Backbone as JSON, one array per atom type, in Angstrom:
{
  "sequence": "XXXXXXXXXXXXXXXXXXXXXXXXXXXXXXXXXXXXXXXXXXXXXXXXXXXXXXXXXXXXXXXXXXXXXXXXXXXXXXXXXXXXXXXXXXXXXXXXXXXXXXXXXXXXXXXXXXXXXXXXXXXXXXXXXXXXXXXXXXXXXXXXXXXXXXXXXXXXXXX",
  "N": [[63.16, 86.03, 98.47], [64.5, 83.24, 99.53], [63.84, 82.49, 101.85], [60.87, 82.75, 101.88], [59.72, 80.7, 100.3], [60.24, 78.52, 101.86], [59.34, 76.23, 104.04], [58.88, 74.38, 107.03], [57.41, 72.21, 107.05], [58.72, 71.0, 104.94], [61.08, 70.51, 104.86], [64.06, 67.95, 105.77], [65.66, 67.23, 108.7], [66.8, 65.13, 108.75], [68.25, 63.03, 106.6], [67.94, 59.85, 105.09], [69.12, 59.33, 103.05], [71.99, 57.84, 101.01], [73.08, 58.18, 98.66], [72.9, 59.75, 95.55], [70.64, 59.25, 93.45], [68.83, 58.02, 95.4], [68.75, 60.08, 97.48], [67.37, 62.4, 95.37], [65.16, 60.8, 95.06], [64.01, 60.89, 97.8], [63.59, 63.8, 98.76], [61.78, 64.35, 96.44], [59.56, 62.54, 97.03], [59.22, 63.69, 99.58], [58.44, 66.17, 98.49], [56.35, 65.93, 97.05], [54.58, 64.36, 98.89], [53.53, 66.83, 100.31], [52.64, 68.43, 98.44], [50.46, 67.8, 96.66], [49.89, 67.91, 94.13], [52.09, 67.99, 92.58], [53.8, 65.84, 90.01], [55.9, 62.91, 90.42], [57.02, 61.37, 88.6], [57.64, 63.44, 86.64], [58.95, 65.06, 87.9], [61.47, 63.67, 89.28], [63.0, 63.24, 86.32], [62.97, 65.81, 85.72], [65.02, 66.56, 87.08], [67.12, 64.89, 87.08], [67.34, 65.28, 84.31], [68.87, 67.94, 84.33], [71.22, 67.63, 86.41], [72.44, 65.77, 84.69], [73.6, 67.54, 82.99], [75.34, 69.0, 84.04], [76.98, 68.75, 86.93], [75.22, 69.34, 90.14], [76.32, 70.08, 93.09], [77.6, 72.32, 94.94], [79.57, 73.33, 96.49], [81.73, 72.5, 98.69], [80.74, 70.45, 100.55], [78.25, 71.09, 100.01], [74.8, 70.56, 97.94], [72.91, 71.67, 95.34], [70.02, 70.61, 94.19], [68.32, 70.77, 91.36], [65.21, 71.74, 88.92], [63.16, 72.33, 86.03], [59.54, 72.04, 86.13], [56.68, 70.7, 84.5], [54.8, 70.03, 85.96], [55.13, 71.79, 88.03], [53.78, 75.21, 89.53], [54.43, 76.97, 90.96], [57.09, 78.29, 92.74], [59.28, 75.96, 93.94], [60.65, 74.94, 97.5], [62.78, 72.73, 99.19], [64.9, 71.38, 101.67], [67.59, 69.21, 102.79], [69.31, 67.87, 105.08], [71.81, 65.96, 105.76], [73.95, 64.09, 108.45], [75.57, 62.48, 108.39], [76.4, 62.15, 105.07], [75.81, 62.46, 101.89], [76.83, 60.91, 99.17], [77.35, 62.23, 96.25], [78.45, 61.29, 93.51], [80.84, 62.69, 92.19], [82.54, 63.22, 90.38], [86.09, 62.21, 89.84], [87.16, 62.05, 92.84], [89.04, 61.22, 94.35], [90.04, 58.28, 96.64], [90.77, 58.57, 98.72], [90.13, 61.51, 99.49], [87.74, 60.61, 100.07], [85.7, 61.27, 101.89], [85.73, 64.24, 102.03], [84.33, 64.67, 99.98], [81.78, 64.43, 100.33], [78.27, 65.34, 100.77], [76.58, 66.6, 102.43], [74.63, 69.26, 103.43], [71.52, 70.1, 101.39], [69.68, 71.53, 99.25], [66.82, 71.94, 97.76], [65.03, 72.42, 94.36], [62.31, 73.28, 92.8], [60.81, 74.69, 89.43], [58.37, 76.31, 88.08], [58.04, 75.52, 84.36], [59.19, 78.17, 81.58], [59.45, 80.4, 83.33], [61.67, 81.76, 84.06], [62.27, 84.37, 85.2], [62.09, 83.62, 88.16], [63.15, 81.44, 88.84], [65.89, 82.78, 88.52], [66.41, 84.7, 89.79], [65.59, 83.33, 92.89], [67.93, 81.31, 92.67], [69.78, 82.83, 93.0], [69.44, 84.33, 95.48], [69.5, 81.91, 97.34], [72.45, 81.32, 96.45], [73.87, 83.23, 97.77], [73.0, 83.37, 100.29], [74.15, 80.96, 100.86], [77.04, 81.15, 100.81], [77.5, 82.46, 102.85], [79.39, 82.96, 105.74], [79.74, 80.95, 108.49], [76.82, 79.56, 108.02], [76.83, 77.14, 107.07], [77.74, 75.2, 108.67], [75.79, 75.93, 111.07], [73.46, 74.82, 109.97], [74.08, 72.35, 109.69], [73.76, 71.94, 112.42], [71.39, 72.21, 113.07], [68.63, 70.51, 114.83], [65.84, 70.37, 114.51], [63.39, 71.19, 112.08], [62.17, 73.48, 111.93], [63.58, 75.16, 113.39], [65.97, 74.72, 110.62], [64.38, 76.16, 109.05], [64.9, 78.77, 110.38], [66.8, 79.34, 110.7], [67.8, 79.76, 108.12], [66.41, 82.15, 107.41], [67.55, 83.98, 109.31], [70.32, 83.91, 108.34], [69.89, 85.28, 105.84], [69.13, 87.42, 106.81], [71.08, 89.1, 107.69], [74.08, 91.01, 107.67]],
  "CA": [[63.94, 85.71, 99.73], [64.54, 81.81, 99.36], [63.05, 81.72, 103.19], [59.73, 82.63, 101.25], [59.68, 79.37, 99.57], [60.65, 77.33, 102.48], [58.42, 75.97, 105.3], [59.04, 73.38, 108.0], [57.39, 70.78, 105.87], [59.7, 70.91, 103.18], [62.49, 70.29, 105.34], [64.1, 66.82, 106.63], [67.0, 67.26, 109.42], [68.09, 63.71, 108.77], [68.27, 62.37, 105.43], [68.53, 58.8, 105.02], [70.11, 58.86, 101.79], [73.27, 57.8, 100.97], [73.37, 58.78, 97.13], [72.28, 60.87, 95.05], [69.66, 58.61, 93.09], [67.89, 57.94, 96.7], [68.29, 61.73, 97.65], [66.26, 62.67, 95.06], [63.6, 60.06, 95.39], [63.7, 60.89, 99.29], [63.42, 65.01, 98.38], [60.46, 64.17, 95.74], [58.57, 61.76, 98.09], [58.68, 65.07, 100.86], [57.37, 67.57, 97.86], [54.79, 65.59, 96.5], [53.37, 64.61, 99.97], [53.14, 68.12, 100.81], [52.24, 69.33, 96.98], [49.9, 66.32, 95.5], [49.48, 68.55, 92.05], [53.25, 67.38, 91.92], [54.21, 64.58, 89.86], [56.72, 62.43, 90.99], [58.25, 61.03, 87.92], [57.99, 64.7, 86.12], [59.98, 66.3, 89.07], [62.64, 63.11, 88.99], [62.81, 63.69, 84.79], [63.91, 67.31, 85.23], [66.57, 67.01, 88.43], [68.22, 63.77, 86.75], [68.25, 65.46, 83.24], [69.69, 69.38, 84.62], [72.11, 66.74, 87.04], [73.72, 65.31, 83.41], [73.92, 68.68, 81.95], [76.59, 69.84, 85.25], [76.94, 68.53, 88.49], [74.9, 70.48, 91.01], [77.01, 70.51, 93.68], [77.99, 73.82, 94.32], [80.45, 74.05, 97.1], [82.15, 71.63, 99.4], [79.38, 69.53, 101.48], [76.45, 71.2, 99.45], [74.62, 71.04, 96.55], [71.85, 72.11, 94.66], [69.64, 70.04, 92.67], [66.98, 71.69, 90.42], [64.39, 71.14, 87.68], [62.2, 73.33, 85.34], [58.29, 70.88, 85.93], [55.66, 70.78, 84.11], [53.87, 69.9, 86.55], [55.04, 72.85, 89.39], [52.76, 76.27, 89.43], [54.94, 78.02, 91.53], [58.83, 77.84, 93.14], [59.02, 74.85, 95.4], [62.06, 74.42, 97.86], [62.93, 72.1, 100.18], [66.54, 71.22, 102.7], [67.98, 67.91, 103.59], [70.47, 67.94, 105.93], [72.34, 64.74, 106.63], [74.87, 64.4, 108.94], [76.32, 61.24, 107.92], [76.83, 62.61, 104.0], [75.55, 61.72, 100.97], [77.91, 60.03, 98.12], [76.87, 62.75, 95.21], [79.16, 61.23, 92.83], [81.19, 63.92, 92.2], [83.9, 63.27, 89.0], [87.45, 62.81, 90.02], [87.65, 62.34, 94.01], [90.0, 60.01, 94.99], [89.22, 57.2, 97.95], [91.42, 59.22, 100.4], [89.17, 62.3, 99.47], [85.75, 60.59, 99.71], [84.32, 61.96, 102.96], [85.76, 65.13, 102.21], [83.9, 64.61, 99.0], [80.12, 63.94, 100.47], [76.93, 66.35, 100.35], [75.25, 67.8, 103.97], [73.29, 70.34, 103.06], [71.12, 69.77, 99.8], [68.81, 72.7, 98.58], [66.28, 71.07, 95.86], [64.06, 73.29, 93.81], [61.46, 73.6, 91.93], [60.47, 75.66, 88.7], [58.0, 76.08, 86.82], [58.46, 76.65, 83.06], [58.61, 79.44, 81.13], [59.74, 81.51, 84.43], [63.34, 82.11, 84.25], [63.02, 84.93, 86.34], [61.7, 82.95, 89.43], [64.47, 80.54, 88.62], [67.58, 82.85, 88.54], [66.53, 85.46, 91.74], [65.71, 82.34, 94.01], [69.41, 80.93, 92.63], [71.18, 83.95, 93.47], [69.15, 84.11, 96.81], [70.34, 80.74, 97.41], [73.68, 81.23, 96.3], [74.3, 84.66, 98.21], [72.74, 83.11, 101.35], [74.93, 79.42, 101.34], [77.53, 81.84, 100.76], [77.09, 83.58, 104.25], [80.26, 82.32, 106.96], [78.9, 80.11, 109.51], [75.63, 78.93, 107.74], [76.69, 75.52, 106.93], [78.0, 74.74, 110.34], [74.65, 76.12, 111.58], [72.55, 73.89, 109.43], [74.13, 70.67, 110.35], [73.74, 71.8, 113.93], [69.87, 72.24, 113.4], [68.06, 69.66, 115.32], [64.19, 70.52, 113.64], [62.89, 71.7, 110.67], [61.63, 75.12, 111.84], [65.23, 75.55, 113.2], [66.26, 75.02, 109.89], [63.91, 77.56, 108.24], [65.08, 80.09, 111.2], [68.6, 79.66, 110.11], [67.88, 80.75, 106.71], [65.56, 83.73, 107.51], [68.39, 84.83, 109.85], [71.35, 84.75, 107.64], [69.34, 85.98, 104.69], [68.67, 89.15, 106.84], [72.15, 89.63, 108.01], [74.82, 91.79, 106.7]],
  "C": [[63.42, 84.11, 99.49], [63.68, 81.16, 100.83], [61.35, 81.81, 102.72], [58.98, 81.89, 100.56], [59.93, 78.63, 100.74], [59.91, 77.16, 103.4], [58.82, 74.34, 106.04], [58.68, 71.99, 107.2], [57.96, 70.21, 104.91], [61.15, 70.77, 103.89], [62.75, 68.62, 106.25], [65.56, 66.89, 107.28], [68.19, 65.97, 109.19], [67.81, 62.7, 107.37], [68.64, 61.11, 105.65], [69.51, 58.47, 103.75], [71.38, 58.79, 101.55], [73.79, 57.88, 99.7], [72.49, 59.29, 96.52], [70.68, 60.12, 94.31], [68.2, 58.5, 94.33], [67.83, 59.48, 97.4], [67.35, 62.27, 96.59], [65.13, 62.11, 94.93], [63.3, 60.2, 97.0], [63.1, 62.49, 99.31], [62.11, 64.83, 97.76], [59.43, 63.85, 96.56], [58.01, 63.51, 99.56], [57.61, 65.71, 100.12], [55.83, 67.24, 97.59], [53.93, 64.89, 97.74], [53.0, 65.73, 100.37], [52.45, 68.83, 99.4], [51.39, 68.18, 96.04], [49.41, 66.47, 94.22], [50.61, 67.71, 91.29], [53.53, 66.31, 91.37], [55.81, 64.45, 89.47], [57.71, 62.08, 89.77], [58.84, 62.24, 86.97], [59.25, 65.32, 87.12], [61.42, 65.22, 88.56], [63.13, 63.49, 87.52], [63.63, 65.12, 84.96], [64.72, 67.17, 86.0], [67.21, 66.03, 87.55], [68.55, 64.82, 85.14], [69.05, 66.86, 83.64], [70.75, 68.56, 85.55], [73.26, 66.24, 85.55], [74.53, 66.21, 82.95], [75.14, 68.91, 82.69], [76.08, 69.02, 86.74], [76.58, 69.86, 89.2], [75.24, 70.67, 92.57], [77.95, 71.81, 94.15], [78.63, 74.53, 94.86], [80.49, 72.98, 98.11], [81.13, 71.15, 100.49], [78.16, 70.16, 100.95], [76.16, 71.09, 98.26], [72.63, 71.6, 96.6], [70.83, 72.19, 93.65], [68.26, 70.7, 92.58], [66.46, 71.17, 89.34], [63.7, 72.1, 87.49], [60.61, 71.48, 85.07], [57.6, 71.59, 85.48], [54.18, 71.06, 85.11], [53.85, 71.18, 88.48], [54.13, 73.87, 88.56], [53.42, 77.29, 89.68], [56.52, 77.15, 92.5], [58.22, 77.03, 94.29], [60.52, 74.63, 95.86], [61.95, 73.74, 98.92], [64.44, 71.82, 100.01], [66.04, 70.09, 103.09], [68.64, 68.87, 103.97], [70.8, 66.7, 106.57], [73.79, 64.72, 107.27], [75.81, 63.11, 108.71], [77.0, 61.92, 105.95], [76.06, 61.73, 103.04], [76.6, 61.87, 99.74], [76.96, 61.0, 96.57], [77.64, 62.76, 94.07], [79.86, 62.48, 92.11], [82.82, 63.07, 91.32], [85.36, 63.28, 89.65], [87.97, 62.95, 91.34], [88.17, 60.73, 94.17], [89.54, 59.29, 96.2], [90.08, 57.98, 98.8], [90.61, 60.95, 100.55], [87.68, 62.03, 99.62], [85.32, 60.56, 100.59], [84.82, 63.19, 103.11], [84.12, 65.44, 101.0], [82.2, 64.66, 98.87], [79.37, 65.35, 100.96], [76.35, 66.38, 101.74], [74.33, 68.25, 103.71], [72.93, 70.23, 101.78], [69.62, 70.87, 100.03], [67.66, 72.83, 97.87], [65.23, 71.9, 96.01], [63.75, 73.11, 92.88], [61.65, 74.24, 90.91], [59.64, 75.34, 88.35], [58.31, 76.61, 85.56], [58.26, 77.33, 82.57], [58.75, 80.79, 82.24], [60.83, 81.28, 85.02], [63.43, 83.02, 85.23], [63.15, 84.37, 88.05], [63.01, 82.68, 89.6], [65.66, 80.9, 88.61], [67.17, 83.74, 89.52], [66.49, 84.32, 92.26], [67.3, 81.67, 93.76], [69.9, 81.75, 93.28], [70.76, 84.05, 94.8], [70.04, 83.13, 97.32], [71.61, 81.27, 97.71], [74.58, 82.27, 97.21], [74.21, 84.08, 99.91], [74.03, 81.73, 102.18], [76.58, 79.9, 101.2], [78.24, 82.36, 102.28], [78.48, 82.46, 105.24], [79.5, 82.0, 107.98], [77.18, 79.91, 109.27], [75.69, 77.77, 107.74], [76.77, 75.15, 107.92], [76.28, 74.51, 111.11], [73.39, 75.18, 110.65], [72.77, 72.64, 109.8], [73.91, 70.93, 111.53], [72.24, 71.74, 114.18], [69.38, 71.22, 114.2], [66.71, 69.35, 114.51], [64.28, 71.17, 112.64], [62.82, 73.6, 110.63], [62.82, 75.39, 112.37], [65.91, 75.9, 112.18], [66.09, 76.46, 108.97], [64.31, 78.69, 108.96], [66.26, 80.88, 110.66], [69.06, 80.44, 108.87], [67.39, 81.44, 106.53], [66.63, 84.63, 107.98], [69.71, 85.49, 109.07], [70.76, 85.52, 106.13], [69.08, 87.32, 105.08], [70.25, 89.53, 107.21], [73.01, 89.9, 107.06], [75.99, 91.07, 106.44]]
}
């Protein structure tokens, strides 16, 4: 389950980032502070490489940037919530649709190399939870990191 990899220390309820590059840096700093064995350059290179293949904005307002890293020994998950929104550089967005294209919920995932089963299972759990009605609004309303963790757990276990 996604919540098995999530802890309050890896949640930011008020992201400062306003664009994709600063978002990646902010989430990476959070994870490196919590896991000193993680290599900042490794994380950023893997996430940017994945993003070059295809934008990881998976649905309106939600992005799931992720990457496979040599410094990751087991899956790592972080969540960031932006009240104002992050410009996620989505192509084809007109200026009139700009506000609608901003990302407010970010699930940042890192995986160890050569363990595709972890990647696929956690990604599937993430997609299943994020598609549940009401979770987006609940996450945006969260005031604390613990509340974000509780919301994810609650929506994982609800039908």
